[in-house]
GUMARBA-647665 format. One line per field, with one value per residue (C-alpha): residue in three letters; x, y, z. Coordinates in pm, whole numbers. Layout:
BEGIN
residuo: c(Ala  ...)
c1: c(X  ...)
c2: c(Y  ...)
c3: c(Z  ...)
//
This chain:
BEGIN
residuo: c(Unk  Unk  Unk  Unk  Unk  Unk  Unk  Unk  Unk  Unk  Unk  Unk  Unk  Unk  Unk  Unk  Unk  Unk  Unk  Unk  Unk  Unk  Unk  Unk  Unk  Unk  Unk  Unk  Unk  Unk  Unk  Unk  Unk  Unk  Unk  Unk  Unk  Unk  Unk  Unk  Unk  Unk  Unk  Unk  Unk  Unk  Unk  Unk  Unk  Unk  Unk  Unk  Unk  Unk  Unk  Unk  Unk  Unk  Unk  Unk  Unk  Unk  Unk  Unk  Unk  Unk  Unk  Unk  Unk  Unk  Unk  Unk  Unk  Unk  Unk  Unk  Unk  Unk  Unk  Unk  Unk  Unk  Unk  Unk  Unk  Unk  Unk  Unk  Unk  Unk  Unk  Unk  Unk  Unk  Unk  Unk  Unk  Unk  Unk  Unk  Unk  Unk  Unk  Unk  Unk  Unk  Unk  Unk  Unk  Unk  Unk  Unk  Unk  Unk  Unk  Unk  Unk  Unk  Unk  Unk  Unk  Unk  Unk  Unk  Unk  Unk  Unk  Unk  Unk  Unk  Unk  Unk  Unk  Unk  Unk  Unk  Unk  Unk  Unk  Unk  Unk  Unk  Unk  Unk  Unk  Unk  Unk  Unk  Unk  Unk  Unk  Unk  Unk  Unk  Unk  Unk  Unk  Unk  Unk  Unk  Unk  Unk  Unk  Unk  Unk  Unk  Unk  Unk  Unk  Unk  Unk  Unk  Unk  Unk  Unk  Unk  Unk  Unk  Unk  Unk  Unk  Unk  Unk  Unk  Unk  Unk  Unk  Unk  Unk  Unk  Unk  Unk  Unk  Unk  Unk  Unk  Unk  Unk  Unk  Unk  Unk  Unk  Unk  Unk  Unk  Unk  Unk  Unk  Unk  Unk  Unk  Unk  Unk  Unk  Unk  Unk  Unk  Unk  Unk  Unk  Unk  Unk  Unk  Unk  Unk  Unk  Unk  Unk  Unk  Unk  Unk  Unk  Unk  Unk  Unk  Unk  Unk  Unk  Unk  Unk  Unk  Unk  Unk  Unk  Unk  Unk  Unk  Unk  Unk  Unk  Unk  Unk  Unk  Unk  Unk  Unk  Unk  Unk  Unk  Unk  Unk  Unk  Unk  Unk  Unk  Unk  Unk  Unk  Unk  Unk  Unk  Unk  Unk  Unk  Unk  Unk  Unk  Unk  Unk  Unk  Unk  Unk  Unk  Unk  Unk  Unk  Unk  Unk  Unk  Unk  Unk  Unk  Unk  Unk  Unk  Unk  Unk  Unk  Unk  Unk  Unk  Unk  Unk  Unk  Unk  Unk  Unk  Unk  Unk  Unk  Unk  Unk  Unk  Unk  Unk  Unk  Unk  Unk  Unk  Unk  Unk  Unk  Unk  Unk  Unk  Unk  Unk  Unk  Unk  Unk  Unk  Unk  Unk  Unk  Unk  Unk  Unk  Unk  Unk  Unk  Unk  Unk  Unk  Unk  Unk  Unk  Unk  Unk  Unk  Unk  Unk  Unk  Unk  Unk  Unk  Unk  Unk  Unk  Unk  Unk  Unk  Unk  Unk  Unk  Unk  Unk  Unk  Unk  Unk  Unk  Unk  Unk  Unk  Unk  Unk  Unk  Unk  Unk  Unk  Unk  Unk  Unk  Unk  Unk  Unk  Unk  Unk  Unk  Unk  Unk  Unk  Unk  Unk  Unk  Unk  Unk  Unk  Unk  Unk  Unk  Unk  Unk  Unk  Unk  Unk  Unk  Unk  Unk  Unk  Unk  Unk  Unk  Unk  Unk  Unk  Unk  Unk  Unk  Unk  Unk  Unk  Unk  Unk  Unk  Unk  Unk  Unk  Unk  Unk  Unk  Unk  Unk  Unk  Unk  Unk  Unk  Unk  Unk  Unk  Unk  Unk  Unk  Unk  Unk  Unk  Unk  Unk  Unk  Unk  Unk  Unk  Unk  Unk  Unk  Unk  Unk  Unk  Unk  Unk  Unk  Unk  Unk  Unk  Unk  Unk  Unk  Unk  Unk  Unk  Unk  Unk  Unk  Unk  Unk  Unk  Unk  Unk  Unk  Unk  Unk  Unk  Unk  Unk  Unk  Unk  Unk  Unk  Unk  Unk  Unk  Unk  Unk  Unk  Unk  Unk  Unk  Unk  Unk  Unk  Unk  Unk  Unk  Unk  Unk  Unk  Unk  Unk  Unk  Unk  Unk  Unk  Unk  Unk  Unk  Unk  Unk  Unk  Unk  Unk  Unk  Unk  Unk  Unk  Unk  Unk  Unk  Unk  Unk  Unk  Unk  Unk  Unk  Unk  Unk  Unk  Unk  Unk  Unk  Unk  Unk  Unk  Unk  Unk  Unk  Unk  Unk  Unk  Unk  Unk  Unk  Unk  Unk  Unk  Unk  Unk  Unk  Unk  Unk  Unk  Unk  Unk  Unk  Unk  Unk  Unk  Unk  Unk  Unk  Unk  Unk  Unk  Unk  Unk  Unk  Unk  Unk  Unk  Unk  Unk  Unk  Unk  Unk  Unk  Unk  Unk  Unk  Unk  Unk  Unk  Unk  Unk  Unk  Unk  Unk  Unk  Unk  Unk  Unk  Unk  Unk  Unk  Unk  Unk  Unk  Unk  Unk  Unk  Unk  Unk  Unk  Unk  Unk  Unk  Unk  Unk  Unk  Unk  Unk  Unk  Unk  Unk  Unk  Unk  Unk  Unk  Unk  Unk  Unk  Unk  Unk  Unk  Unk  Unk  Unk  Unk  Unk  Unk  Unk  Unk)
c1: c(-1377  -1088  -842  -527  -453  -163  -188  80  61  -39  -313  -127  -140  170  90  -208  -309  -678  -831  -1036  -1346  -1238  -1060  -1398  -1612  -1347  -1360  -1785  -1743  -1490  -1741  -2055  -1842  -1686  -1306  -1106  -1037  -858  -1108  -825  -610  -662  -534  -740  -581  -438  -470  -901  -877  -708  -1026  -1297  -1114  -1046  -1390  -1335  -922  -1025  -1232  -1011  -716  -948  -1066  -702  -576  -827  -1046  -784  -1034  -999  -1231  -1097  -1365  -1636  -1896  -2164  -2491  -2407  -2190  -1834  -1621  -1314  -1103  -790  -454  -193  174  484  184  95  -257  -322  -641  -811  -1145  -1355  -1675  -1534  -1598  -1415  -1219  -1071  -1015  -863  -644  -543  -481  -224  -73  -27  130  376  529  562  756  976  1090  1079  1127  1028  1056  712  775  1018  673  667  1072  1220  1046  1205  1038  724  720  896  583  324  462  507  135  28  232  50  -298  -261  -131  -365  -609  -382  -115  -162  115  -38  -372  -283  25  265  571  532  855  975  1051  1356  1611  1919  2132  1977  1913  2299  2409  2152  2348  2668  2627  2469  2731  3017  2804  2766  3159  3261  3047  3149  3493  3472  3234  3322  2964  2882  2499  2436  2127  2098  1775  1649  1281  1077  772  716  829  1100  1360  1683  1822  2147  2217  2568  2622  2444  2226  1897  1642  1440  1090  799  681  1004  1042  651  802  1091  874  673  1013  1109  762  789  1157  1099  763  796  382  148  -69  -412  -667  -998  -1140  -894  -964  -703  -502  -334  -65  -28  290  235  556  609  638  417  491  377  581  397  206  359  116  142  -109  -242  -205  -256  -213  -69  313  564  781  1033  1288  1303  935  1034  1298  1077  821  1105  1239  1355  1403  1708  2037  2116  2396  2095  1881  2106  2167  1812  1753  1963  1857  1465  1328  1444  1809  1813  2204  2091  1903  1975  1667  1690  1473  1382  1322  1247  1337  1688  1821  1939  2079  1911  2015  1837  1948  1747  1892  1617  1259  1085  1380  1528  1826  1791  2140  2057  2316  2268  2441  2596  2703  2497  2500  2438  2183  1962  2037  1919  1605  1562  1583  1359  1102  1120  1123  826  630  697  572  267  193  278  22  -235  -237  -101  -45  48  376  479  395  639  883  901  894  1132  1411  1363  1463  1760  1863  1885  2036  2343  2372  2353  2622  2843  2850  2931  3244  3401  3291  3492  3238  3435  3225  3002  3116  3164  2779  2627  2776  2697  2327  2328  2513  2215  1968  2147  2140  1826  1722  1923  1722  1387  1475  1561  1203  1040  1272  1115  756  854  945  657  381  291  150  267  642  492  344  691  732  514  682  1002  975  820  1126  1356  1159  1205  1595  1630  1426  1642  1986  1818  1817  2116  2331  2149  1995  2299  2335  2636  2826  2571  2770  3121  2943  2784  3079  3143  2736  2712  2964  2873  2493  2673  2862  2541  2350  2623  2666  2247  2137  2165  1920  1611  1414  1439  1289  1017  905  515  411  168  -201  -480  -818  -626  -506  -328  -120  18  288  192  529  781  450  571  318  279  45  -11  69  -214  -201  -386  -261  -603  -916  -1120  -909  -917  -1284  -1370  -1079  -905  -1257  -1347  -1043  -990  -1358  -1305  -985  -1220  -1508  -1259  -1106  -1440  -1495  -1175  -1199  -1552  -1343  -1471  -1102  -1319  -1528  -1688  -1962  -2033  -2156  -2288  -1904  -1689  -1677  -1432  -1291  -1048  -927  -720  -512  -236  4  275  662  547  241  -40  -326  -375  -694  -692  -755  -995  -1284  -1140  -1405  -1333  -1007  -1042  -1127  -817  -617  -510  -634  -535  -164  181  227  17  141  167  -191  -127  176  -32  -327  -83  40  -307  -475  -203  -101  140  293  608  531  832  669  365  299  23  -135  -411  -521  -752  -913  -1095  -1286  -1515  -1872  -2015  -1757  -1894  -1773  -1665  -1447  -1263  -1194  -1024  -864  -758  -576  -366  -290  -101  58  211  267  475  636  773  933  1097  902  728  372  59  -263  -471  -787  -1004  -1311)
c2: c(12878  12924  13191  13315  13707  13881  14268  14489  14769  15003  14740  14610  14294  14114  13766  13559  13199  13100  12870  12903  12945  13249  13382  13311  13537  13815  13881  13877  14119  14339  14382  14447  14762  14861  14775  14696  14315  14091  13826  13595  13561  13260  13465  13750  14135  14236  14578  14480  14254  14516  14755  14486  14407  14780  14870  14515  14580  14903  14828  14588  14807  15048  14765  14695  15038  15202  14950  14724  14449  14308  14060  13694  13604  13711  13511  13681  13529  13328  13120  13285  13314  13519  13422  13704  13644  13945  13939  14206  14428  14212  14108  13766  13616  13328  13282  12995  12790  12564  12573  12788  12551  12462  12801  12856  12574  12656  13032  12976  12676  12934  13227  12909  12844  13197  13228  12980  13097  13473  13519  13860  13994  13886  14130  13869  13734  13999  14073  13710  13460  13179  13286  13278  13004  12753  12898  12806  12453  12369  12502  12269  11961  12027  12103  11759  11545  11691  11467  11144  11148  11057  11276  11612  11485  11476  11704  11465  11270  10873  10740  10439  10144  9996  9717  9805  9749  9968  10238  10245  10249  10573  10720  10639  10761  11066  11154  11143  11338  11640  11598  11640  11960  12140  12062  12155  12442  12560  12566  12441  12389  12126  11850  11571  11401  11104  11040  10752  10837  11149  10886  10993  10753  10918  11235  11372  11720  11881  12017  12380  12348  12462  12211  12074  12141  11947  12223  12231  11847  11881  12183  11970  11702  11871  12053  11695  11624  11948  11839  11476  11495  11859  11885  11715  11441  11470  11534  11612  11700  12007  12143  12339  12662  12970  13135  13543  13720  14066  14282  14658  14672  14621  14341  14056  13860  14007  13727  13354  13126  12755  12619  12298  12241  11879  11801  11468  11448  11393  11141  11351  11501  11817  11896  11895  12071  12363  12297  12399  12687  12976  12736  12533  12705  12668  12372  12176  12217  12070  11768  11697  11696  11433  11179  11076  11313  10953  11058  11381  11428  11754  12036  12354  12642  12818  12731  12998  12754  12967  13253  13167  13123  12801  12627  12282  12006  11735  11444  11079  10735  10580  10666  10895  10842  11198  11294  11649  11825  12158  12395  12760  12985  13351  13491  13365  13727  13919  13719  13737  14107  14193  13990  14164  14533  14409  14283  14576  14817  14693  14645  15065  15119  14907  15136  15477  15340  15263  15631  15567  15907  15708  15853  15546  15320  15516  15566  15167  15103  15368  15255  14866  14940  15157  14877  14661  14902  14984  14588  14581  14836  14668  14338  14509  14695  14422  14075  13929  13961  13795  13757  14108  14344  14779  14804  14549  14722  15064  14937  14889  15213  15385  15252  15364  15704  15721  15577  15888  16105  15943  15907  16283  16351  16095  16249  16575  16442  16301  16613  16807  16611  16781  16542  16739  16600  16241  16367  16417  16070  15910  15845  15856  15519  15348  15409  15294  14963  14903  15018  14741  14491  14518  14515  14199  14055  14160  14057  13724  13556  13628  13263  13339  13091  12829  12740  12708  12480  12276  12028  11945  11889  11681  11471  11426  11320  11055  10917  10901  10719  10485  10374  10332  10219  9847  9897  10055  9712  9754  10097  10013  9728  9784  9767  9487  9599  9633  9778  10096  10322  10645  10692  10983  11165  11532  11653  11482  11507  11153  10904  10559  10414  10129  10188  10213  10042  10384  10147  9945  10084  9923  10066  10444  10428  10355  10312  10608  10871  10681  10785  11139  11218  11037  11262  11560  11493  11438  11730  11988  11829  11913  12243  12220  12078  11704  11493  11120  11023  10695  10709  10456  10398  10073  9969  10077  10209  10505  10608  10925  11007  11277  11256  11372  11228  11275  11079  10777  10714  10855  10976  11380  11564  11922  12154  12376  12287  12277  12441  12746  12762  12673  12985  13130  12804  12807  12515  12149  12105  12214  12398  12710  12719  12393  12364  12056  12243  12564  12320  12157  12490  12648  12289  12276  12604  12553  12217  12249  12141  11899  11701  11617  11398  11494  11163  11157  10802  10753  10391  10219  9924  9670  9844  9533  9532  9680  10020  9806  9574  9899  10064  9758  9692  10068  10000  9682  9891  10149  9942  9700  10030  10188  9833  9850  10196  10087  10313  10215  10134  10186  10103  10430  10577  10714  10732)
c3: c(-3731  -3523  -3543  -3297  -3317  -3166  -3077  -2980  -2793  -3098  -3172  -3459  -3578  -3515  -3568  -3688  -3799  -3902  -4058  -4413  -4202  -4047  -4367  -4523  -4264  -4225  -4594  -4624  -4308  -4502  -4835  -4609  -4398  -4753  -4680  -4969  -4984  -5209  -5343  -5468  -5154  -4933  -4605  -4433  -4518  -4132  -4199  -4251  -3977  -3733  -3834  -3750  -3452  -3344  -3108  -2911  -2870  -2759  -2491  -2380  -2325  -2138  -1923  -1857  -1814  -1625  -1462  -1375  -1482  -1838  -2024  -1981  -2219  -2477  -2610  -2885  -2964  -3230  -3030  -3137  -2832  -2784  -2519  -2404  -2218  -2203  -2167  -2156  -2291  -2610  -2641  -2728  -2867  -2924  -3174  -3216  -3171  -2916  -2568  -2313  -2176  -2516  -2600  -2297  -2305  -2682  -2615  -2336  -2478  -2786  -2515  -2341  -2685  -2769  -2435  -2503  -2863  -2794  -2442  -2324  -2686  -2850  -3148  -3298  -3395  -3687  -3700  -3709  -3986  -3809  -3496  -3649  -3861  -3547  -3347  -3636  -3629  -3271  -3267  -3556  -3378  -3048  -3213  -3416  -3093  -2871  -3025  -3047  -2806  -2401  -2322  -2439  -2354  -1961  -1995  -1828  -1977  -1991  -1816  -2036  -1796  -1946  -1754  -1541  -1825  -2089  -1834  -1741  -2134  -2140  -1883  -1975  -2318  -2222  -1964  -2261  -2473  -2209  -2086  -2445  -2512  -2228  -2287  -2705  -2657  -2280  -2212  -1825  -1844  -2063  -2083  -2272  -2318  -2506  -2598  -2787  -2891  -2668  -2381  -2150  -2154  -2041  -1912  -1792  -1663  -1558  -1229  -1168  -1490  -1417  -1388  -1738  -1641  -1734  -1975  -2128  -2186  -2338  -2572  -2666  -2788  -2965  -3178  -3214  -3388  -3650  -3716  -3758  -3950  -4153  -4244  -3964  -4109  -4273  -3987  -4129  -3788  -3788  -4145  -4297  -4158  -4269  -4105  -4213  -4182  -4082  -4180  -4153  -4537  -4810  -5029  -5216  -4993  -4670  -4654  -4638  -4629  -4498  -4758  -4504  -4161  -4083  -4459  -4577  -4501  -4799  -4816  -4992  -4803  -5000  -4892  -4537  -4576  -4749  -4445  -4194  -4374  -4175  -3863  -3998  -4149  -4510  -4412  -4194  -4494  -4746  -4479  -4468  -4859  -4897  -4624  -4528  -4228  -3991  -4095  -3976  -3814  -3690  -3653  -3481  -3286  -2981  -2659  -2382  -2102  -1776  -1976  -2044  -2406  -2474  -2774  -2838  -3125  -3216  -3367  -3379  -3327  -3521  -3633  -3329  -3089  -3100  -2874  -2730  -2681  -2438  -2370  -2187  -2472  -2387  -2089  -1742  -1572  -1926  -2003  -1655  -1598  -1965  -1899  -1573  -1721  -2011  -1775  -1539  -1804  -1944  -1571  -1596  -1938  -1805  -1503  -1756  -2038  -1718  -1624  -1283  -1092  -755  -661  -433  -751  -989  -768  -717  -1044  -1133  -870  -976  -1358  -1220  -1026  -1309  -1539  -1306  -1222  -1635  -1676  -1438  -1617  -1921  -1738  -1519  -1692  -1999  -2230  -2579  -2920  -2800  -3079  -3059  -3246  -3014  -2703  -2860  -2893  -2503  -2390  -2597  -2387  -2098  -2210  -2304  -1955  -1769  -1961  -1869  -1517  -1473  -1611  -1344  -1072  -1211  -1156  -801  -659  -839  -886  -1191  -1495  -1743  -1667  -1702  -2056  -2163  -2087  -2334  -2589  -2468  -2286  -2559  -2722  -2470  -2466  -2857  -2804  -2526  -2680  -3024  -2784  -2632  -2966  -3073  -2756  -2609  -2898  -3115  -3281  -3479  -3310  -3449  -3753  -3548  -3292  -3570  -3654  -3268  -3201  -3518  -3401  -3031  -3183  -3441  -3144  -2926  -3229  -3272  -2919  -2889  -3202  -3100  -2839  -3052  -3001  -2658  -2669  -2833  -2609  -2518  -2164  -2080  -2148  -1935  -2060  -1993  -1723  -1647  -1310  -1304  -1030  -1063  -849  -1113  -1417  -1483  -1600  -1647  -1909  -2083  -2494  -2730  -3113  -3262  -3627  -3526  -3680  -3393  -3143  -3279  -3322  -3028  -2721  -2819  -2812  -2496  -2303  -2425  -2403  -2008  -1949  -2088  -1820  -1543  -1603  -1641  -1292  -1129  -1212  -1000  -714  -743  -723  -654  -967  -1100  -1428  -1708  -2050  -2190  -2283  -2019  -1645  -1590  -1268  -1192  -835  -757  -381  -167  56  304  217  432  201  406  292  337  332  196  462  275  23  -320  -498  -320  -464  -811  -972  -894  -1086  -1435  -1679  -1532  -1652  -1687  -2011  -1893  -1527  -1253  -1198  -934  -768  -726  -598  -370  -161  -170  -11  296  313  645  541  332  4  -100  191  26  -313  -543  -761  -1037  -1170  -1463  -1520  -1771  -1685  -1847  -1782  -1609  -1288  -963  -829  -505  -745  -957  -614  -508  -849  -832  -498  -610  -914  -783  -509  -803  -1011  -658  -657  -1030  -944  -657  -441  -98  -148  74  -22  -142  75  -214  0)
//
């Protein structure tokens, strides 16, 4: 039984995704407690779920607002675990029989994907069909690939090694593509990225473009998987899932069910276009229906990397070889100030919900909001914001007007310390947050220019495809095989590993399961502070090492025991927070973090090999990888 649910600050459900067993369980509970329930519906009624979860949600809100000590998880006697997280006042819950580590990772990835698609406006989960379906599709893709793709397993990006001639051809082509986007569309912050089967091939970014993080690239890889495959292939271990729309109006359209997650995908392009409904524009759907998925000319979505809105166009040089054009849209100052204003206002709303009466805390929060409001107002007055209509400007002016009234009420409280003054703000602050979210969606996430840009982007992507189509066989060449290893640079989050042929039944049934089990075993021990580990079963000998070096390659030992700091860290990976960067900073508090490197190595040998032989081979392996990548080599001291 599995489920993902999002509650807003009024404890209404705005998003729900679950499997069949969860739905049946809700139906049984509803009947036992006398709730009206449609027996013919596969999807649980959101109103019924809200009633059933009300005591749990109320308890969690009390723990958050009055004790600042929320539940991280709750496990029932029957083994069901509830995992909790919160983002800008919205409560995210994962439910299932899985172990806590897996549920925590599932929930954290869900929150991260929501941030990428919705930014600070999580209400888009309810109000935007496009955002709702995109998040559901990307979660499907992640869930599917988490059991099949090494990059998703270890949350790092595999670097595809090619010769200098091919690498230079890729960079030259991507440079030309970004230059054309800059000159034709007047967007100065542009990235162009090529991946091959989820492996990183080439990236070019224009000057001053914000860094494309490892988590952003992994997210783009998942989006590319969604657009190419449509529905994901059948996976009997995952089961069938349902996405439930939680619209505010009561109608037959309120529940839009994507009937089978991980069901066999059809080769018909028309069915793929149906899956992508709400993600693509009408013209893009038409282009898909006229050709196979592997020949998509382009598609268009919004990416919110680093909380900045980006347009992302994806095309395919060949099947499983996507090229991404990513550029920041809108006015840079307007985007930043609207975001910071909204986040500061949400923080003030959170202080108000918690019932805080400390004048210093309230004064600081009010001043922070007021400063950002003034910067936003100045930007609207001074900057040349072409493309904004009167209705959009009026929506922001209404926010300023409402905020001025609230600010005066806070000033009254700060002078008199009269709690009745705070009570007058109760509904007002919720109202101004809602107004600012609407204004943010209208001004920042307004994609009206997408259709205008489509022809230019299509031409650019077609040129990229024509320039690199002859290199596709080179891109697909596989690395030389070992039994298996994963070598990960945890500063860049790039990894080197032999490719696995999962088309072979023998490999699928033995090697893949062993590798996935090895990584999970090592991750569990890493969270206990263990960074050097060797173990074996009847078939293989496994080893795992995490270590630190300075820039000269000299091994460094942490200043404090790792077991003492692990509880405060996120789950190992980058999607839910850069675990390794945080770990590095906590282990070396006084040393500059940019002068320290962090690496991971997973190795699989035959079970007959000795520990000393494994250590020696691992030293040689890491030295060889350094030589291939062109970085000075030093033998590793694992002990």
